[in-house]
C-alpha positions in Angstrom: 0.0 0.0 0.0 1.3 3.4 -0.9 2.0 5.9 1.9 1.8 9.5 0.7 3.4 10.7 4.0 6.6 8.6 3.6 9.6 11.0 3.6 11.3 8.9 0.9 10.1 10.2 -2.5 11.1 7.1 -4.4 7.7 5.3 -4.5 5.8 8.5 -5.2 8.1 9.2 -8.2 7.7 5.7 -9.5 3.9 5.9 -9.3 3.9 9.2 -11.1 5.6 7.5 -14.1 3.1 4.6 -14.5 1.0 6.1 -17.3 0.4 3.9 -20.3 1.1 5.7 -23.6 -0.5 8.9 -22.4 -4.0 7.5 -21.8 -5.4 9.4 -18.9 -7.9 6.6 -18.0 -4.9 4.2 -17.3 -2.7 6.6 -15.4 -2.7 6.9 -11.6 -4.2 10.1 -10.2 -4.4 11.5 -6.7 -1.9 12.6 -4.0 1.4 10.7 -4.5 3.3 12.7 -1.9 2.3 14.9 1.0 5.1 15.5 3.3 5.4 18.4 5.8 8.8 20.1 5.4 10.1 23.5 6.3 10.3 26.0 3.5 13.5 27.7 2.4 12.2 31.1 3.6 11.5 29.7 7.1 15.0 28.1 7.3 16.7 31.3 6.1 14.7 33.4 8.6 15.6 31.0 11.4 19.3 31.3 10.6 19.2 35.1 10.5 17.4 35.1 13.9 19.9 32.8 15.4 22.8 34.9 14.1 21.2 38.1 15.5 20.7 36.5 18.9 24.3 35.2 19.0 25.7 38.7 18.1 23.6 41.4 19.7 24.2 45.0 19.0 23.8 47.4 16.1 24.1 45.7 12.7 25.8 48.8 11.1 28.5 48.8 13.8 29.1 45.0 13.4 29.3 45.4 9.6 31.8 48.3 10.0 33.9 46.3 12.4 33.9 43.4 10.0 34.9 45.5 7.0 37.6 47.3 9.0 39.1 44.2 10.5 42.4 42.7 9.4 43.4 41.0 6.2 42.4 43.8 3.8 44.1 44.6 0.5 44.2 47.2 -2.2 43.3 46.3 -5.7 45.6 48.2 -8.2 43.7 50.3 -10.6 
């Protein structure tokens, strides 16, 4: 029996390819995969929030300190 909530996409992908010469009446239809996963946006926001909590203070000051720190060089023009 197919489990649409299985985190492994292999079976759902195989079922999606079971059509017979393009005939809709012979192809599987329905929900092949329904897995709850975090979105990219949520992950990025979480990383930003964690970084801000780990380094409190004014963002402009931290950026200036980073840019003005060691290991800088001049590119000849």
